Backbone as a ProteinNet text record, in pm:
[ID]
protein_1_A
[PRIMARY]
MVAALANATPLNLTPLTSLPEVLAFCATTARSDDSVDETDMAEIVIRLAGVAPAEARSAAKTLRLLGYDLVASRLERVAGRRRNALAPLA
[TERTIARY]
3770.3	3782.4	3671.3	3644.9	3541.9	3405.3	3379.5	3251.1	3233	3339.9	3331.4	3299.6	3357.5	3332.3	3193.3	3138	3005.6	2897.3	2917.1	2818.2	2843.2	2946.1	2982.1	2890.4	2869.4	2791.5	2883.9	2833.9	2918.7	2964.3	3084.7	3140.4	3131.6	3104.9	3104	3243.9	3317.6	3455	3469	3358.5	3365.1	3445.2	3448.6	3530.7	3681.8	3721.6	3864.1	3912	4022.9	4064.4	4188.3	4261.8	4384.1	4386.7	4467.2	4479.8	4529.1	4631.8	4673.7	4562.2	4478.8	4366.9	4268.3	4234.9	4141.2	4198.5	4325.6	4388.1	4400.6	4435.4	4445.3	4308.7	4204.6	4069.3	4029.5	4054.8	4019.3	4098	4225.9	4307.2	4258.8	4225.2	4175.4	4041.5	3955.7	3826.9	3847.1	3939.6	3967.4	4024.4	4107.8	4162.9	4052.1	3959.7	3854.6	3748.7	3725.2	3623.1	3673.8	3799.4	3864.1	3809	3732.1	3680.1	3768.9	3852.9	3944.1	4076.9	4183.8	4316.5	4336	4400	4418.6	4502.5	4599.7	4682	4602.7	4517.4	4430.8	4334.7	4280.1	4186.4	4254.7	4376.4	4448.6	4476.1	4513.8	4540.3	4412.7	4302.5	4175.5	4139.3	4156.3	4120.5	4204.9	4336.8	4419.2	4395.6	4365.4	4337.5	4204.2	4101.3	3970.8	3972.5	4055.9	4063.6	4151.7	4225.4	4312.9	4432.2	4485.4	4597.4	4723.7	4797.2	4924.5	5031.2	5132.3	5238.4	5307.1	5329.1	5394	5307.8	5176.7	5085.2	5086.2	5092.1	5095.2	5223	5336.1	5462.2	5459.7	5403.2	5392.1	5302.8	5190.2	5100.5	5168.8	5249	5319.5	5414.5	5482.3	5573.3	5497.5	5384.2	5303.5	5248.4	5197.2	5139.4	5244.1	5365.4	5471.8	5500.8	5500.1	5521.9	5410	5290.5	5175.7	5164.2	5254.3	5255	5184.7	5146	5082.4	5189.4	5283.1	5398	5359.4	5266.8	5226.3	5157.6	5071.8	5002.7	5104.1	5198.4	5300.8	5384.8	5420	5499.3	5422.6	5293.3	5211.9	5202.7	5181.9	5173.6	5304.7	5415.3	5546.1	5567.1	5523.6	5539.1	5453.1	5331.5	5239.6	5285.2	5336	5380.8	5516.4	5603	5736.2	5806.9	5876.2	5944.1	5870.1	5747.4	5669.2	5635.4	5612.5	5579	5432.3	5370.3	5235.9	5126.3	5154.5	5050.4	5103.6	5014.4	5052.6	5088.4	5158.9	5195.4	5069.2	5072.2	4953.8	4926.9	4802	4767.3	4839.1	4888	4961.7	4870.2
45.6	157.2	258.1	289.9	387	336.4	207.6	150.6	160.9	141.2	151.4	294.1	392.7	531.5	576.5	518.7	557.9	525.5	421.9	380.7	441.5	521.1	577.7	694.5	712.5	827.4	946.9	1068.3	1187.1	1209	1258.9	1283.4	1431.5	1462.1	1600.1	1634.4	1709.5	1743.8	1886.7	1952.9	2093.1	2117.8	2026.1	2053.8	2048.7	1990.7	1977.5	2106	2159.9	2293.3	2296.3	2187.4	2188.5	2068	2078.7	1968.9	1840.3	1844.2	1719.2	1655.2	1738.4	1682.7	1610.3	1671.3	1609.3	1479.8	1482.3	1362.9	1251.4	1286.4	1185.5	1124	1206.8	1155.9	1061.1	1101.4	1017	886.8	893.6	772.1	678.8	735.2	653.6	590.6	666.3	613	500.5	519	414.5	289.7	309.1	193.6	114.1	185.1	115.7	54.8	118.3	71.9	-44.5	-40.8	-146.1	-160.2	-62.3	-71.4	0.1	90.2	163.1	180	177.3	191.4	333.7	346.7	478.9	571.5	517.4	602.6	649.6	563	602.8	712.5	698.5	798	933.8	934.6	1061.2	1125.4	1045.8	1100.4	1156.2	1086.2	1133.8	1268.4	1279	1403.6	1519.7	1501.9	1616.2	1653.7	1555.5	1587.6	1660.8	1614.8	1680.2	1819.5	1836.9	1967.1	2066.2	2018.8	2108	2156.8	2069.4	2104.7	2125.6	2229.9	2258.9	2161	2134.8	2042.3	2082.3	2211.5	2256.1	2223	2238.8	2204	2053.7	1975	1829.8	1785.9	1847.6	1813.1	1851.9	1967.4	2012.3	1918.6	1878.9	1785.4	1650.6	1608.8	1480.7	1480.6	1591.6	1600.5	1582.1	1650.3	1639.8	1498.5	1441.6	1307.6	1202	1219	1124.2	1127.8	1248.4	1260.9	1194.5	1191.3	1130.7	980.3	924.1	780.3	733.8	826	790.7	783.6	691.3	682.7	651	558.2	523.2	640.3	709.8	826.5	935	959.4	1061.7	1028	902.5	862	884.2	853.6	874	1022.7	1106.8	1251	1304.7	1258.6	1302.9	1258.6	1137.3	1086.7	1166.4	1195.9	1269.7	1414.9	1474.6	1614.1	1624.5	1528.9	1530.5	1662.7	1709.7	1839.4	1944.6	1914.1	2006.1	2133.3	2240.7	2368.8	2403.9	2368.1	2417.7	2313.5	2191.2	2088.3	1955.3	1871.6	1738	1651.8	1543.8	1450.3	1395.8	1377	1322.1	1179.2	1139	1001	905.8	796.8	699.3	599.5
3231.8	3322.3	3295.4	3170.7	3137.1	3180.4	3163.4	3203.7	3354.7	3429.9	3575.6	3617.5	3551.2	3585.2	3543.9	3439.5	3391.9	3494.9	3573.5	3673.3	3810.7	3825.5	3954.6	3989.3	4118.1	4164.3	4179.6	4153.8	4165	4309.4	4325.2	4457.8	4491.4	4616.5	4662.6	4713.4	4634.2	4669.4	4721.4	4752.2	4793.2	4921.2	5020.3	5139	5111.7	5001.1	4969.9	4903.7	4952.8	4908.8	4821.7	4813.3	4733	4639.6	4536.6	4440.9	4507.1	4592.6	4657.7	4741.2	4805.3	4882.5	4792	4681.5	4587.4	4532.4	4492.5	4435.8	4539	4663.3	4769.4	4796.9	4798.6	4820.2	4707.4	4584.9	4470	4470.2	4504.7	4509.9	4620.7	4735.5	4845.9	4811.2	4745.7	4702.5	4601.7	4509.5	4410.8	4477.9	4579.3	4652	4719.3	4782	4856.9	4764.4	4650.5	4557	4471.8	4436.8	4358.5	4216.5	4169.2	4033.2	3932.5	3981	3894.1	3967.5	3894	3952	4004.7	4120.7	4181.2	4093.1	4022.3	3935.8	3814.5	3761.3	3650.2	3695	3815.6	3867.2	3882.6	3934.7	3951.3	3815.6	3718	3585.3	3522.3	3537.9	3484.7	3546.5	3676.8	3747.4	3698.3	3687.6	3646.4	3501	3417.8	3276.7	3263.2	3333.7	3325.5	3389.2	3490.2	3557.5	3482.4	3382.4	3307	3387.9	3469.5	3556.7	3474	3507.8	3441	3490.2	3408.2	3449.7	3580.4	3600.9	3724.6	3846.9	3834	3943.4	3970	3864	3879	3949.4	3913.5	3979.6	4127.1	4157.4	4295.9	4376.8	4319.7	4386.9	4407.4	4310.4	4320.8	4440.5	4463.2	4579.1	4709.5	4720.9	4842.4	4859.3	4752.2	4760.3	4794.3	4745	4778.3	4928.6	4986.8	5131.3	5211.7	5154.1	5221.8	5197.3	5117.3	5094.4	4968.3	4882.9	4756	4646.9	4662.7	4572.4	4428.1	4408.4	4272	4202.7	4275.4	4219	4185.7	4277.1	4254.2	4131	4116.8	3999.9	3870.7	3870.3	3750.2	3717.7	3818.8	3794.4	3738.3	3793.2	3743.3	3598.8	3566.2	3429.7	3332.1	3371.5	3283.9	3267.7	3375.1	3368.4	3299.3	3324.9	3264.5	3287.2	3185.3	3193.3	3111.7	3079.7	2997	3072.8	2995.8	3057.3	3042.1	2930.1	2902.1	2904.1	2870.7	2862.2	2910.7	2957.5	3002.6	2883.1	2909.6	2803.3	2737.2	2605.5	2539	2584.4	2572.2	2606.5	2512.5	2569.7	2488.9	2425.5
[MASK]
++++++++++++++++++++++++++++++++++++++++++++++++++++++++++++++++++++++++++++++++++++++++++

């Protein structure tokens, strides 16, 4: 997964204004590219962005409504019931 991301070109995400939009875009890009799993991509994005667990849970609700069930489940698992930080990497 890391090797696939190292060769990727940077994405221009400036038109996207909310976390669910960014995550949906990244998941869709991962689906079409097939080099990285969409759930892994969403987790990477929220960890690198320093997203709080409450924000991740909120984004998961929106993404589930949009049909990104696997991504939403991963966000819920990573956020858990924590208040200050996401679950540590396993």
